[in-house]
Steps between C-alpha positions, in 0.01 A plus 500: 500500500751559781412830664136428595336179622163386366347595835644853475367540147150395612520746787601787267214420265251490787642824638456662159126435519484699826744784427588584145665837562863384504460297180321794338806710582728246331273498194517879488880486519522275191218667307727690262721203417197275452350749254815568297698274265797316649793743517842339548848624397658287231856582614674552835441872501331560835676739737489580873166634627676743733627697201137603442538818708516867414863607556386849606208415731604151621144374449388200296400567140148432375478164323280464190469147360401645162802729460844343524690813391364783717525506880371801692577637845182553706669785686674724244326367188821436308480212250800268466590281201789275412722320747479387770127576499389307189670176609378549857147519359552139389624409848172628642308303236680184615422570864134562428481186287647258754300658783179473297567140397525393864184696581318335206609162629349581839176619340472176305579295811232676707225563243567237233475762225705366209547828312749613763688173485518513121639853496757413768622195309516697173726760663730232644513321164592826325787566740616140474531538124751785538665434836800290394606764248465796738836675522684506830511869588500756779758714675319593819713580809532208744307264269573206273356503146163381379335367186135599522607795717813701567606330825497153652253625759250587224561162341418322825175690553402430140574126522357445849169661408471294182601182684235551767248574225607182318418308817159668535413421138653152481159330468388744229801486268554232242803273536654674200458843660648382830798342325562809285486750789714276721771423246510834321469742792481373859782244505742709288407793722589307817836403351565866418414604856731234647782625280452862609407472868770663712650350812398786725236595753242709316130532435581433132632156588184423699290582194726301267500199734122508533457483121749214457343306788145537367605378155687213663191392695277517191722287282641276774858617441668433834825680420306825452337460842830409671679795340226753574386391847773307680842590364704803616333828393173315446170587667580357843847655499355841412232467769748405773793725404304797361300574816699698757482446876238778529285312241548762226597379151870590468443761226344725765205623293141401571444513124747210463409334827155442348626458144712205617207362701277529193723255316560277802122474533443458125709186529330391822151553356597269215688241709270502803367148433839350412784370723703803387295765680669672795221738592537419872858627507506748791668773296188550290287591799775711657540707181126551465457603866774764482279762336293538817808646671570749221160601361452877495189685623244495223597137429786589269815305429829688565680595178836357605778466242386412145130490587269690266126549498443221248685244714260518791161545332402130501748353748250473783278257307779244559372476857198305378702191405740547792221517757320199352814288529677651802234671712590735782365820651746734326415372152131520585544857626657608168206353308242659731672835466529461122125447466428818689648667189345283227241230440608136517421411141850461359607178322757409767228495765261303280749238387753469784329647807283351771126536444443722804753718681465514880507850649831615645632834620822607667706813547851466358748613762858616503749269335873447536759228465733407784792732573794409280282384208430655162150582381269794555314650792144636504360735765132594521298763682160663511370707206658261252855583606744248353878491472705236317876493554684290245808329644514198272782352294581560135253303286658481155344615174186652647668693782483880539820568699309670783607346828365687804231659280161577650139525387264716706119522483238681707128586479457296182780689322826352377696793646853375422452185295737260333425575134564149370568507127345511154524267199856378457511607138425860602805725519433611856509150645881495500556876480285591798286252692770241573758748622581571863450874449126456432442327836450612860851419617861622477728477198866589459626696203166458323591133443290190555565317825720194457363162615493460876334286763313756713355387833285601792708572811234619746125479554375622836160607626536748786292773666226479237743535210705266281875536441654339194851488361626343180837506329655448159871431544696473177826432689378149582539208255197430286390202293312579179175311436523194276349697214646666194524878530639799312715745697312831520671652803836654592670264744776738610253767616347267761752237612650720781153608617267409785150649527267482799139622502329543838128564536284596798133427418247698703125551477512831312841495328820312443854624563799368309877525511694377197874465561760435227862410572789452258387695194771660285561858608438641150186300424157654569290295740129556426198429719198483268128491575200569281167632630158498338275801448586869472778693666348749745793672660867434439821683590599795285677357201734578214386353169729242336469468125654150480529309826707219344563338163534161672204262502264486685557858613488628141123440512451742791380850419397830664777435749596758762787515745395626841646829617539471877573766755831479682503238777150378402475162673179362352270540202133414442339377177121476464293296253124465452323213325119496495474672836776291661782718628852353522775695672869409487732643766863483384823540695691709247842492673683673212373265229381608154120479478315463169138459405318466170292269286561170325315204350233314692376166362379524228740775399225716348456647848751644746576451867701726732866417560692613805876446488757574770869482417806472718870425457756328715582164659217524757163659425177500699153585371218547751128567453158492654216423256135542594167493315165631617147555375493868587750709699837338568505334842877534538572861594872508564807279439849557638806306382826487696811287541528300820829313501476219246125555460270751336236628740167589341246682717145497362219714642138514390137464588254227402157384608648371825657837580854628478788262446876531526755232415878487487654232278872422528594332173 
């Protein structure tokens, strides 16, 4: 066996005598598959698991192992049959099988119970009997084909899990079983993966490389290891080229930041005792430490780009292996904070973690990159106030075209959150959640922002406040990431444009000025924000039956256009969420103002949308946004032009008494 030493195996078995909870959880996970006959597709029918979503509700369908033809939505109750749901059912069967086989191998390793080993080997033997004849299939966007699954990514997960299980069970299997599984499934599978790995930076390629490398180490095939670890686009190449200067994985989504790390670490867990481990590479620790800078109040992971709720649910357990191998206060802090939310009886902790975690606490502070760099900025304040300004660069497939977008939280509420996305097979992934118009930023002509390298241009702490500026300048040359992408934006709408967002962060509020230069005179320029809770008081409005037939706006409803009095300089919108009052002061300045409702995430609930629209080559939006637990602390806001600046005067009264500030932005 390669992945565990004899000493480590003895330690796990001794540990099991003292604390059985984690292994009991693994046994519970495989209980159904242990009790049922082996269920394996005889042909290459399995489809993409992310098709298993209700197209109306954007929620995952209910899976029933005993019914391959009926798939129900837990929200609306509708039952789906036929494609793509029936073939996706088989994809889920495959995933559950290879996950369970690895878990059974661990149970056997730790407890010595042979029933688990026998069932695991039987499942691998069954797949090996069909694998060579599985049809190459799949037409998933951005993905190569698969055999056992519908994409090369699925194939790699399938093969890596079985290969690691093969290693765990190597002393249990007969020579005939080992030869059959190796020659009929694992080695042909590695050859297939090598044929279909793309020369690009991508989390897919990390997963594919990890599977090829593991199989190469098991069977002593050096060319597999060279190809997957050391050659261009191999594991080391991905690790060194895929991490940006701010330590974020280039795809810009924490879901994929950790998804890539999951496969990097799957390889490292396997190779840790071989000369081909690179666990001490500094990029691993840098990527793991980054979360401390971004983590939201309530210990939540920001839903940047193509991050969905499923992506982040188990990501933090990766810190067990990382802390054991790399150490460090930030990694220890994440684990300490995690186990304030749950008990430390998960398999990752039992198998890959240190026996005892030292105590560690810290208060994450504000975070920003150096002026001139891309990335994101995080500001924090009392009462759980949190603001993330996204000024990163285009990240390829999993990007959301939302440069200069913000996420705002206060008092435990996600007041103006980034919605992330849903399952990629759900209609609203592309139609709504990925589009610029569903984010807290500016879009032109209702089109997605074109790729751009946004950057921070100012970060200054002064007079008790923080002043921040960031820009997205499409007039500058831009180099696309070394990753295949599909054009889903309108280049001509943005190439003449420069946007600058300025923020003044104060104790009780933040002020912002968003300036756009170079937009076409006939194209609408829309500032969009969404706010949680209920609308309390809004401007008088004229109902609009259909706001737009263009996605994502076609999903908005109950829209009204504000009717303003002549020369009205500012407008106030009020929202209430669980007793938390958010007030938005808007400099109207002749712009069209709209408000209404649109999808939250999941889309079975709504969130408030506030849209402001202007026309012309130079447009300025200005706001003051404040949240309070009780009466609003900001009493009055005055906007005015002061040369090249917008002057925003804010007056109010807090616990410390009255306050008055003037921000020139």
